[in-house]
Each structure stands twice: as C-alpha cells, then as structure tokens.
DODREN-215772 format. One record per residue (C-alpha): residue number from 1; residue in three letters; x, y, z. Coordinates in nm, 2 decimals, always signed. Layout:
BEGIN
REC  pos  code       x       y       z
REC  NUM   ala       X       Y       Z
...
% end
This chain:
BEGIN
REC  pos  code       x       y       z
REC    1   met   -3.59   -9.47  +24.17
REC    2   lys   -3.86   -9.22  +24.07
REC    3   gln   -3.95   -9.17  +24.44
REC    4   gln   -3.58   -9.10  +24.52
REC    5   leu   -3.56   -8.86  +24.23
REC    6   ala   -3.87   -8.68  +24.35
REC    7   ala   -3.74   -8.66  +24.70
REC    8   leu   -3.41   -8.52  +24.57
REC    9   lys   -3.59   -8.26  +24.37
REC   10   leu   -3.80   -8.16  +24.67
REC   11   ala   -3.49   -8.13  +24.88
REC   12   leu   -3.32   -7.92  +24.61
REC   13   met   -3.61   -7.69  +24.59
REC   14   val   -3.61   -7.64  +24.96
REC   15   val   -3.24   -7.56  +24.95
REC   16   ile   -3.29   -7.32  +24.66
REC   17   ala   -3.58   -7.15  +24.84
REC   18   leu   -3.36   -7.11  +25.15
REC   19   ser   -3.06   -6.98  +24.97
REC   20   thr   -3.25   -6.72  +24.77
REC   21   thr   -3.44   -6.56  +25.06
REC   22   thr   -3.37   -6.20  +25.16
REC   23   val   -3.64   -6.16  +25.42
REC   24   gly   -3.55   -6.45  +25.65
REC   25   his   -3.74   -6.76  +25.59
REC   26   ala   -4.07   -6.61  +25.49
REC   27   tyr   -4.02   -6.67  +25.12
REC   28   ala   -3.95   -7.04  +25.17
REC   29   gln   -4.25   -7.08  +25.39
REC   30   ser   -4.48   -6.92  +25.13
REC   31   gly   -4.53   -7.25  +24.97
REC   32   val   -4.39   -7.51  +24.73
REC   33   tyr   -4.61   -7.65  +24.46
REC   34   leu   -4.58   -7.98  +24.27
REC   35   cys   -4.69   -7.93  +23.92
REC   36   ile   -4.74   -8.22  +23.68
REC   37   asp   -4.78   -8.13  +23.31
REC   38   gln   -4.97   -8.33  +23.04
REC   39   asn   -4.67   -8.55  +22.97
REC   40   gly   -4.64   -8.65  +23.34
REC   41   lys   -4.33   -8.43  +23.39
REC   42   lys   -4.30   -8.31  +23.75
REC   43   glu   -4.19   -7.96  +23.84
REC   44   tyr   -4.15   -7.79  +24.17
REC   45   lys   -4.25   -7.42  +24.18
REC   46   asn   -4.31   -7.14  +24.43
REC   47   thr   -4.64   -7.05  +24.27
REC   48   gly   -4.94   -7.27  +24.20
REC   49   glu   -5.09   -7.06  +23.93
REC   50   thr   -5.06   -7.32  +23.65
REC   51   arg   -5.30   -7.61  +23.60
REC   52   gly   -5.21   -7.94  +23.77
REC   53   cys   -5.03   -7.79  +24.07
REC   54   lys   -5.08   -7.90  +24.42
REC   55   lys   -4.94   -7.73  +24.73
REC   56   ile   -4.70   -7.95  +24.93
REC   57   asp   -4.69   -7.94  +25.30
REC   58   leu   -4.33   -7.90  +25.42
REC   59   pro   -4.21   -7.92  +25.77
REC   60   asp   -4.10   -7.60  +25.93
REC   61   ile   -3.75   -7.48  +25.85
REC   62   thr   -3.50   -7.52  +26.13
REC   63   thr   -3.25   -7.24  +26.15
REC   64   phe   -2.94   -7.21  +26.37
REC   65   ser   -2.75   -6.90  +26.46
REC   66   ala   -2.38   -6.88  +26.38
REC   67   pro   -2.13   -6.96  +26.65
REC   68   pro   -1.98   -6.66  +26.83
REC   69   lys   -1.67   -6.52  +26.67
REC   70   met   -1.35   -6.59  +26.85
REC   71   pro   -1.11   -6.29  +26.90
REC   72   ala   -0.84   -6.29  +26.64
REC   73   ala   -0.50   -6.39  +26.77
REC   74   gly   -0.28   -6.08  +26.77
REC   75   pro   +0.09   -6.03  +26.78
REC   76   ser   +0.09   -6.15  +27.14
REC   77   arg   +0.12   -6.51  +27.03
REC   78   lys   +0.40   -6.69  +27.20
REC   79   ser   +0.64   -6.88  +26.98
REC   80   thr   +0.70   -7.24  +27.08
REC   81   ala   +1.05   -7.34  +27.16
REC   82   thr   +1.22   -7.60  +26.95
REC   83   pro   +1.22   -7.93  +27.14
REC   84   ser   +1.56   -8.04  +27.27
REC   85   asp   +1.55   -8.37  +27.08
REC   86   phe   +1.48   -8.19  +26.74
REC   87   pro   +1.75   -8.27  +26.49
REC   88   lys   +1.99   -7.99  +26.42
REC   89   val   +2.20   -7.93  +26.11
REC   90   asp   +2.55   -7.81  +26.13
REC   91   gly   +2.62   -7.47  +25.99
REC   92   thr   +2.86   -7.59  +25.72
REC   93   val   +2.62   -7.86  +25.61
REC   94   gln   +2.34   -7.61  +25.58
REC   95   lys   +2.57   -7.38  +25.37
REC   96   glu   +2.65   -7.67  +25.14
REC   97   arg   +2.28   -7.74  +25.10
REC   98   asp   +2.21   -7.37  +25.03
REC   99   asn   +2.49   -7.36  +24.78
REC  100   asp   +2.35   -7.67  +24.61
REC  101   arg   +2.01   -7.52  +24.60
REC  102   lys   +2.14   -7.19  +24.45
REC  103   gln   +2.33   -7.38  +24.19
REC  104   ile   +2.02   -7.58  +24.09
REC  105   leu   +1.82   -7.26  +24.06
REC  106   gln   +2.09   -7.09  +23.85
REC  107   asn   +2.10   -7.40  +23.62
REC  108   glu   +1.72   -7.38  +23.59
REC  109   leu   +1.74   -7.01  +23.51
REC  110   lys   +2.00   -7.07  +23.24
REC  111   thr   +1.78   -7.34  +23.09
REC  112   glu   +1.48   -7.12  +23.09
REC  113   gln   +1.68   -6.83  +22.93
REC  114   leu   +1.78   -7.06  +22.64
REC  115   lys   +1.42   -7.17  +22.61
REC  116   leu   +1.30   -6.81  +22.60
REC  117   glu   +1.56   -6.72  +22.34
REC  118   asn   +1.46   -7.01  +22.11
REC  119   leu   +1.09   -6.92  +22.15
REC  120   gln   +1.16   -6.55  +22.06
REC  121   lys   +1.36   -6.66  +21.76
REC  122   glu   +1.08   -6.87  +21.64
REC  123   tyr   +0.82   -6.60  +21.72
REC  124   lys   +1.00   -6.34  +21.51
REC  125   asn   +0.81   -6.04  +21.67
REC  126   gly   +0.47   -6.20  +21.59
REC  127   gln   +0.55   -6.30  +21.24
REC  128   pro   +0.68   -6.66  +21.26
REC  129   asp   +0.73   -6.85  +20.94
REC  130   arg   +0.44   -7.07  +20.83
REC  131   leu   +0.49   -7.44  +20.85
REC  132   gly   +0.39   -7.68  +20.57
REC  133   asn   +0.09   -7.81  +20.76
REC  134   glu   -0.05   -7.46  +20.82
REC  135   arg   -0.23   -7.39  +20.50
REC  136   asn   -0.53   -7.29  +20.71
REC  137   tyr   -0.47   -6.95  +20.86
REC  138   ala   -0.65   -7.04  +21.18
REC  139   lys   -0.39   -7.31  +21.25
REC  140   tyr   -0.12   -7.05  +21.20
REC  141   gln   -0.29   -6.81  +21.44
REC  142   glu   -0.33   -7.09  +21.69
REC  143   arg   +0.04   -7.17  +21.68
REC  144   val   +0.13   -6.80  +21.71
REC  145   lys   -0.09   -6.77  +22.01
REC  146   gly   +0.07   -7.08  +22.16
REC  147   leu   +0.41   -6.92  +22.11
REC  148   glu   +0.30   -6.60  +22.28
REC  149   glu   +0.17   -6.80  +22.58
REC  150   ala   +0.49   -7.00  +22.60
REC  151   ile   +0.70   -6.68  +22.59
REC  152   his   +0.49   -6.53  +22.87
REC  153   arg   +0.51   -6.85  +23.07
REC  154   ser   +0.89   -6.86  +23.03
REC  155   gln   +0.92   -6.50  +23.13
REC  156   arg   +0.72   -6.56  +23.45
REC  157   asn   +0.93   -6.87  +23.53
REC  158   met   +1.24   -6.66  +23.50
REC  159   glu   +1.10   -6.40  +23.73
REC  160   ala   +1.01   -6.66  +23.98
REC  161   leu   +1.36   -6.82  +23.97
REC  162   asn   +1.52   -6.48  +24.01
REC  163   arg   +1.30   -6.41  +24.30
REC  164   glu   +1.39   -6.74  +24.46
REC  165   ile   +1.76   -6.67  +24.41
REC  166   gly   +1.72   -6.32  +24.55
REC  167   asn   +1.55   -6.46  +24.86
REC  168   met   +1.84   -6.69  +24.95
REC  169   lys   +2.06   -6.58  +25.23
% end
C-alpha cells in the first residue's frame, strides 16, 4: 500500500511539474527529490537543499504535438433532407399540440404570478413580520434572505415562461 502511495505521489509530482512549466519541459527535467524527515514522512520536492533528500532518476518526458486544426465548417454546410419514411404530423394535430402547450405555459405563468404575489405580501418590502420561532435576529435575517431569493427566482421563472410563450408560432 505504501509503495502504491509513493508511486502515486511521484506521478502527481511529475504531473504538477509538467503543468507548471513555462519554458517547455526544462523545469520538470531539473530534478525531483525525495525528502524523508525525522518522522519518516516522505515529500517530493524540486530542490534537494534540505537534509535527507535524494535525487530521483526519472525517465525522460514524452511530449506529443497537438493534432492539426480542422477548418471550421462555414455556412456552406448542406442540410440533410428528411427521410421519406420519417413520420409526419398533420397540420391540425400540430396546431392542437401547440395550443395545448401554450395553455400549459399560461397556466404555469398564472401559478407563478400567484406565488410571486404571496411572496411579496409576506416580504412586505423587506420588513416581514417576525415569527414566534425567530427570537434570534439571525434566523429572521435568514428567512428574509430566503424570501428575497424566492421572489427573484419566481420573477426569473415568469420571464422564462413569457419568453417561451412569445417564441411560440
């Protein structure tokens, strides 16, 4: 287990050394030292100035160049035709589906509006009534903050629902 941990630490140090270089791989090749303190704790360092450090011989680092970039696909992309066996929906069926969807969104919007109204009534412009279990002012502030977040979330939900309804044909 300790050997696996040591190997893992060594691999981690090599990765760190590779990721922090700014001058190619020269920094990682400068040397890695295994230092053991008085308690037997092992540490990997890039300098061996402290007592109990031994330089570790590491294999050379293998590097690969990035693959060549492919040209970006421009507007000249051809759209694929719909297969002939692809199921088609009748226009009236699609209109019914769209109307159902719109009705669902409008119902959700009404529900969200009622929720927002109730939250704003409870919030009372930042001065909600204290509840019996809020003798501690921090609990009161926490509830006020929760109400503010709920109001903002409800407003964002309403904006999203209005956007969805507006995007419908």
